[in-house]
C-alpha positions in Angstrom: -19.9 -39.5 -13.3 -16.4 -38.7 -14.3 -13.8 -38.2 -11.6 -12.4 -34.8 -10.7 -8.7 -34.3 -11.5 -7.4 -31.8 -9.0 -4.2 -29.8 -9.4 -2.0 -29.0 -6.5 -3.5 -25.5 -6.1 -7.1 -26.8 -6.1 -7.2 -28.4 -2.7 -10.2 -26.9 -0.8 -13.7 -28.3 -0.2 -15.2 -25.7 -2.5 -13.5 -27.7 -5.3 -14.2 -31.3 -4.3 -17.0 -31.5 -1.7 -19.8 -29.1 -2.7 -23.1 -30.8 -3.6 -22.3 -30.8 -7.3 -19.1 -32.8 -6.9 -19.3 -34.6 -3.6 -20.1 -37.9 -5.2 -17.3 -37.8 -7.7 -14.1 -39.8 -7.3 -11.0 -37.7 -7.2 -7.7 -38.1 -9.1 -4.5 -36.4 -7.9 -1.4 -36.8 -10.0 2.0 -36.1 -8.4 4.2 -35.3 -11.5 7.9 -35.3 -10.8 8.6 -33.3 -13.9 6.6 -30.4 -12.5 9.0 -30.1 -9.6 12.1 -30.3 -11.8 10.9 -27.7 -14.3 12.3 -24.7 -12.4 14.5 -23.9 -9.5 11.9 -23.6 -6.8 12.2 -22.7 -3.2 12.6 -25.9 -1.2 9.8 -25.0 1.2 7.4 -24.2 -1.7 7.8 -27.8 -3.0 7.2 -29.0 0.5 4.0 -27.1 0.9 2.5 -28.2 -2.4 3.4 -31.8 -1.9 2.2 -31.8 1.7 -1.1 -30.2 0.6 -1.7 -32.8 -2.1 -0.9 -35.7 0.1 -2.9 -34.4 3.1 -5.9 -34.1 0.8 -5.5 -37.6 -0.4 -5.3 -38.8 3.2 -8.4 -36.8 4.1 -10.5 -38.1 1.2 -9.4 -41.7 1.7 -10.9 -44.3 -0.7 -12.5 -41.5 -2.8 -9.0 -40.6 -4.2 -6.7 -42.2 -6.7 -3.3 -40.8 -6.0 -0.8 -41.4 -8.8 2.9 -40.7 -8.7 4.5 -40.5 -12.1 7.0 -38.5 -14.2 4.3 -36.6 -16.2 0.6 -35.8 -16.0 0.0 -37.7 -19.2 1.5 -40.8 -17.7 -0.8 -40.4 -14.7 -3.9 -40.0 -16.9 -2.9 -43.1 -18.9 -2.6 -45.1 -15.7 -6.0 -43.9 -14.6 -7.5 -44.8 -17.9 -10.7 -42.9 -17.8 -11.8 -39.4 -18.8 -11.8 -36.8 -16.1 -13.3 -33.4 -15.3 -11.1 -30.5 -14.4 -11.5 -27.0 -13.2 -9.9 -24.0 -15.1 -6.2 -24.2 -14.2 -4.2 -21.2 -13.0 -1.6 -20.6 -15.8 -1.6 -20.0 -19.5 0.6 -23.1 -20.1 -1.7 -25.3 -18.0 -4.8 -23.9 -19.8 -3.3 -24.8 -23.1 -2.4 -28.3 -21.9 -5.8 -28.9 -20.5 -7.5 -27.7 -23.8 -5.4 -30.2 -25.7 -6.4 -33.0 -23.4 -10.0 -32.0 -23.8 -9.7 -32.2 -27.6 -8.2 -35.6 -27.2 -11.0 -36.8 -25.0 -8.9 -37.3 -21.9 -10.7 -34.4 -20.2 -14.4 -34.6 -20.6 -15.3 -31.1 -19.2 -13.5 -27.9 -18.1 -15.4 -26.2 -15.2 -15.2 -22.6 -14.0 -12.9 -22.3 -11.1 -14.4 -21.6 -7.6 -11.0 -20.2 -6.5 -12.1 -16.6 -6.9 -15.2 -14.6 -6.1 -15.7 -13.1 -9.6 -16.0 -15.4 -12.6 -13.6 -14.8 -15.5 -16.4 -14.0 -17.9 -17.7 -11.2 -15.8 -14.4 -9.5 -15.5 -13.9 -9.8 -19.3 -17.1 -7.9 -19.8 -15.9 -5.2 -17.3 -12.5 -4.9 -18.8 -13.5 -5.0 -22.5 -13.6 -1.3 -23.1 -10.6 -0.3 -20.9 -7.0 0.4 -22.0 -5.7 1.1 -18.5 -6.8 -0.4 -15.3 -7.2 1.0 -11.8 -7.7 -1.4 -8.9 -9.8 1.1 -6.9 -12.5 1.1 -9.5 -12.6 -2.7 -9.6 -12.5 -2.9 -5.8 -15.6 -0.7 -5.4 -17.5 -2.8 -8.0 -16.5 -6.0 -6.0 -17.8 -4.5 -2.8 -21.1 -3.6 -4.4 -21.5 -6.9 -6.2 -20.9 -9.1 -3.1 -22.4 -6.7 -0.5 -19.2 -6.6 1.6 -18.8 -3.7 4.0 -21.9 -2.0 2.5 -24.6 0.1 4.1 -27.3 -0.2 1.4 -25.7 1.3 -1.7 -23.0 3.1 0.2 -19.8 1.9 1.8 -19.8 1.5 5.6 -18.6 4.8 7.2 -19.1 6.6 3.8 -15.6 5.8 2.6 -14.5 3.1 0.2 -10.8 3.2 1.1 -9.2 3.9 4.4 -5.6 3.4 3.3 -4.6 6.8 4.6 -5.1 5.3 8.1 -2.9 2.3 7.3 0.5 3.8 6.7 2.0 4.2 10.2 5.7 3.6 10.6 7.0 1.0 13.1 6.3 2.0 16.7 9.4 3.6 18.2 11.4 2.0 20.9 10.1 -1.5 20.2 11.7 -4.5 18.4 8.4 -6.2 17.7 4.8 -5.1 17.2 3.9 -7.2 20.3 0.7 -8.7 19.0 -0.5 -12.3 19.4 1.7 -14.9 17.7 0.3 -16.2 14.4 -1.3 -19.7 14.2 1.4 -22.3 13.5 0.8 -25.7 12.0 2.1 -28.9 13.6 4.0 -31.2 11.2 3.0 -34.8 11.0 4.1 -38.1 9.4 3.1 -36.8 5.9 5.4 -33.8 6.3 8.2 -36.2 7.4 7.7 -38.3 4.3 7.6 -35.2 2.0 10.8 -34.0 3.5 12.5 -37.4 3.0 11.3 -37.6 -0.6 12.6 -34.2 -1.4 15.9 -35.1 0.0 16.0 -38.3 -2.1 15.0 -36.6 -5.3 17.9 -34.2 -5.0 16.1 -31.4 -6.9 17.9 -28.2 -7.7 16.2 -25.8 -5.3 16.9 -22.5 -3.5 16.3 -21.6 0.1 16.6 -23.7 3.2 14.5 -26.5 4.4 12.6 -25.4 7.4 9.7 -26.1 9.6 6.4 -25.8 7.8 4.8 -22.4 8.8 1.8 -22.2 6.5 -1.5 -24.1 6.4 -1.8 -26.9 3.8 -5.2 -28.4 4.7 -8.7 -26.9 4.8 -8.9 -27.5 8.5 -5.5 -25.8 9.1 -6.5 -22.9 6.9 -9.8 -22.4 8.8 -7.8 -22.4 12.1 -5.3 -19.9 10.7 -8.1 -17.6 9.4 -10.0 -17.7 12.7 -6.9 -17.0 14.7 -6.0 -14.0 12.6 -9.4 -12.5 12.7 -9.8 -13.1 16.5 -6.3 -12.0 17.6 -4.4 -10.2 15.0 -6.7 -8.3 12.6 -7.2 -5.5 15.1 -3.6 -4.4 14.6 -3.2 -5.3 11.0 -4.3 -2.0 9.3 -2.3 0.6 11.1 1.1 -1.1 10.5 0.4 -3.0 7.3 3.0 -1.0 5.4 5.6 -1.0 8.1 8.6 -3.3 8.3 10.4 -4.5 11.5 13.7 -6.4 11.3 12.9 -8.6 14.3 9.3 -9.2 13.6 8.8 -10.8 10.1 5.1 -11.6 10.7 4.0 -8.4 12.4 0.2 -8.6 12.2 0.0 -10.1 8.7 -2.4 -12.9 8.2 0.0 -15.4 6.5 -3.0 -16.6 4.5 -1.6 -16.1 1.0 -0.3 -19.7 0.9 -3.6 -21.4 1.8 -5.5 -19.0 -0.4 -3.2 -19.7 -3.4 -3.4 -23.5 -2.8 -7.2 -23.1 -3.1 -7.9 -24.0 0.5 -9.9 -20.9 1.4 -12.7 -19.3 -0.7 -12.1 -15.5 -0.8 -15.7 -14.6 0.0 -15.5 -16.7 3.2 -12.3 -14.8 4.2 -13.9 -11.4 3.5 -17.0 -12.3 5.4 -15.0 -13.5 8.4 -13.3 -10.1 8.5 -16.5 -8.2 8.0 -18.1 -10.1 10.9 -15.1 -9.1 13.0 -15.9 -5.4 12.3 -19.4 -5.9 13.5 -17.9 -7.3 16.7 -15.7 -4.2 17.2 -12.5 -4.7 15.1 -11.4 -1.3 13.7 -12.9 -0.6 10.3 -9.5 0.6 8.9 -8.0 -2.8 9.6 -10.9 -4.8 8.2 -11.2 -2.6 5.1 -7.5 -2.8 4.4 -7.5 -6.6 4.7 -10.6 -7.0 2.5 -9.1 -4.7 -0.1 -6.2 -7.2 -0.3 -8.6 -10.2 -0.7 -11.5 -8.9 -2.8 -9.6 -6.1 -4.4 -6.0 -6.7 -5.3 -5.8 -10.5 -5.3 -8.9 -10.8 -7.5 -7.7 -8.0 -9.7 -4.3 -9.6 -10.3 -5.9 -12.9 -11.2 -8.3 -11.5 -13.7 -5.7 -9.2 -15.3 -3.4 -12.2 -15.7 -5.9 -13.7 -18.1 -7.1 -10.4 -19.7 -3.6 -9.2 -20.6 -2.5 -12.5 -21.9 0.9 -14.3 -22.0 2.4 -11.5 -24.1 2.2 -9.2 -21.1 5.2 -10.9 -19.7 7.3 -9.5 -22.5 6.6 -5.9 -21.8 9.7 -3.9 -21.0 8.7 -0.2 -21.4 11.7 1.0 -19.4 14.2 -1.0 -21.5 15.6 -2.8 -18.4 17.9 -5.7 -19.3 20.3 -6.1 -16.5 20.7 -9.8 -15.3 19.6 -10.7 -11.8 22.6 -10.7 -9.4 23.8 -14.0 -8.0 23.2 -12.8 -4.4 19.5 -12.6 -5.3 19.1 -15.8 -7.2 21.1 -17.8 -4.7 19.5 -16.0 -1.7 22.8 -15.0 -0.3 22.0 -12.2 2.1 25.5 -12.3 3.6 26.8 -10.9 0.3 24.8 -7.7 0.7 25.8 -4.8 3.0 22.6 -2.8 3.0 20.6 -4.0 6.0 17.2 -3.8 4.4 18.3 -5.9 1.4 20.3 -8.4 3.4 17.5 -9.0 5.8 14.8 -9.3 3.1 16.9 -11.8 1.1 17.5 -13.8 4.3 13.7 -13.8 4.9 13.1 -15.3 1.4 15.9 -17.8 2.0 14.6 -18.9 5.4 10.8 -18.9 4.7 10.2 -18.2 1.1 8.1 -15.2 2.2 8.3 -11.6 3.2 5.2 -9.3 3.2 4.2 -6.9 0.5 6.4 -3.9 1.4 9.8 -5.7 1.4 8.7 -7.2 -2.0 7.6 -3.9 -3.5 9.7 -1.2 -1.8 12.9 -3.1 -1.1 13.4 -5.8 -3.7 11.2 -4.3 -6.4 12.4 -0.8 -5.8 16.0 -1.8 -6.0 15.4 -3.9 -9.1 13.6 -0.9 -10.7 16.5 1.5 -9.9 19.1 -0.9 -11.3 17.2 -1.9 -14.5 16.9 -5.6 -13.8 15.2 -7.6 -16.5 11.5 -7.6 -15.5 10.7 -11.0 -17.1 13.5 -12.6 -15.2 12.5 -10.9 -12.0 8.9 -12.1 -12.4 10.1 -15.7 -12.9 12.3 -15.3 -9.8 9.4 -14.1 -7.6 7.2 -16.9 -8.9 9.7 -19.6 -7.9 11.4 -18.2 -4.8 8.2 -17.3 -2.9 6.1 -20.0 -1.4 2.9 -18.1 -2.4 4.2 -17.4 -5.9 2.3 -19.0 -8.9 2.2 -18.1 -12.6 -0.9 -16.0 -12.2 0.3 -14.1 -9.1 3.4 -12.3 -10.3 3.0 -10.7 -13.8 0.8 -7.8 -12.7 2.6 -7.5 -9.4 6.0 -7.4 -10.9 5.7 -6.3 -14.6 3.0 -3.7 -13.8 3.0 -2.6 -10.1 6.7 -3.1 -9.2 8.7 -2.5 -12.4 6.4 -0.2 -14.4 7.4 -2.3 -17.4 4.0 -2.0 -18.9 4.3 1.8 -19.1 1.4 2.6 -16.8 -1.3 0.0 -17.7 -1.5 -1.0 -14.0 0.1 1.7 -11.9 -0.1 5.5 -12.2 3.6 5.9 -11.5 6.8 3.9 -10.9 7.2 2.7 -7.3 10.7 4.1 -6.9 11.9 5.7 -3.7 15.1 6.7 -2.0 16.3 5.9 1.5 13.9 8.4 3.2 10.9 6.2 2.6 12.8 3.2 4.0 14.0 5.2 7.0 10.4 6.2 7.8 8.7 2.9 7.3 11.3 0.4 8.5 13.7 0.1 11.4 16.6 -1.1 9.2 18.4 2.2 8.6 19.7 3.0 12.1 22.0 -0.1 12.4 22.9 0.0 8.6 26.4 1.0 7.4 24.7 3.3 4.8 23.2 6.7 5.6 19.7 7.1 4.1 20.2 10.8 3.8 23.3 10.6 1.7 23.5 10.0 -2.0 27.3 10.4 -2.4 30.3 8.9 -0.7 31.3 5.5 0.8 28.3 5.5 3.2 25.8 6.8 0.6 22.6 4.8 0.7 22.3 2.7 -2.4 18.6 3.4 -2.5 19.0 7.1 -2.3 21.8 7.3 -4.9 20.0 4.7 -7.0 16.8 6.6 -6.9 18.3 9.8 -8.4 20.1 7.7 -11.0 16.7 6.2 -11.9 15.1 9.6 -12.1 17.9 10.8 -14.4 17.7 7.8 -16.6 13.9 8.2 -17.2 13.6 11.9 -16.7 11.6 12.5 -20.0 8.9 10.0 -19.1 8.8 11.1 -15.4 8.5 14.8 -16.4 5.3 14.0 -18.3 3.6 12.4 -15.3 2.1 14.9 -12.9 2.8 12.5 -10.1 6.5 12.4 -10.7 7.3 15.7 -12.4 8.4 17.3 -9.2 11.1 14.7 -8.8 12.6 15.6 -12.1 12.6 19.3 -11.1 14.3 18.3 -7.9 16.9 16.3 -9.8 17.7 19.2 -12.0 18.7 21.2 -8.9 21.2 18.6 -7.6 24.7 20.1 -7.7 26.4 16.7 -7.3 24.3 14.7 -9.8 27.1 13.9 -12.1 29.1 12.5 -9.2 26.2 10.5 -8.0 25.7 9.0 -11.5 29.4 8.1 -11.8 29.3 6.5 -8.3 26.4 4.4 -9.3 28.1 3.3 -12.5 31.1 2.1 -10.5 29.2 0.5 -7.7 29.4 -3.3 -7.9 28.4 -4.7 -4.5 25.5 -3.4 -2.5 
């Protein structure tokens, strides 16, 4: 029986310890070249290395752990054909296919990392030119029987998002919920940190304490803690942002999920069980929508749309990413929301979905940053970023660079949205209500510049036509546009 060759994002027991594979030996190759290939966040490299080495320690004599410059060198040292699961990027899939042709890989197995097999999604998507997550999400709920009452959704509603859009609670600096589960570093983490120091890789961000699960046992603890103590409060405030509470009630499970440590159906069922025990349905449904809806949707569309999707640039955005973003220098930015978000990426390699979409993505959209470069940055600067994660999230959802294949409208907004959904604006030097002047909010002014730049496209969309009409009534529009042309530092 050929050994299983596991990549660094295939670490959970559903890869290596189910009945079909429990008797196989395991090969793990730690390729130095992979870590040099791009300018990754320091903590991302730590998490991947720590996860791989912890799994080797857990499986003991069953594992051959090879440290080499390249994967090919590792396979040559091992000297026997191996079985692999479908990898998680186009480049890796092409590489594995070549190894299969050469006989170094004996079999390529469907990945157990997601609930829905790739072939089934391909059948679903075959006749569609545009895609809407809500349709896919409902099919997922039906197929897997999650939050269902017979053939109907529990409560009669598929989507309770309208109940999950509350702004931050007034007069409070934090949400005040139970702390997340935190891991305890060990000798393996110490060695990973020492090795990363010795390798002197070109990274971004700061080294910091490990705050995400990297073993199956840790991931199970983190999931149970979230479901038992934090899920109650997740839904209501999931779209809110608080400067002094970076975790709020979020699960922090994206890293262990994307390292393959948790099977998504197990996660969804744990949340579903919590609803049966009294957790509010709006919180449970909102969380399950992220797991069985959006996450699976992003994965499958990555494969369906192909590598050429990364080249889409419908809005003709070509501005280079600014140094303050690529170097994670929040001190170089005046706007409180931008500065705090960049600092969060620097310190942890993670901020939740609203800072990603409505602060970083919104600003990038307004200022025509190159969507391919932005996608690459998200994939390397975020600890939960992998090749499959970011194209649909950035090219489609955030930057509308696909012209509406994924989203019905561009996710652009002015300072009013940020003032309502975050607590950044009050201490900020900029006024979210002003679009002109030294204290004009860069999001407010940038929003109207964006609407002006793409007014023809936006006027044809019933969801955005009103904004174009509003822009046409702005008496100071030319001054706003000139101000934005001259603005250099935000």
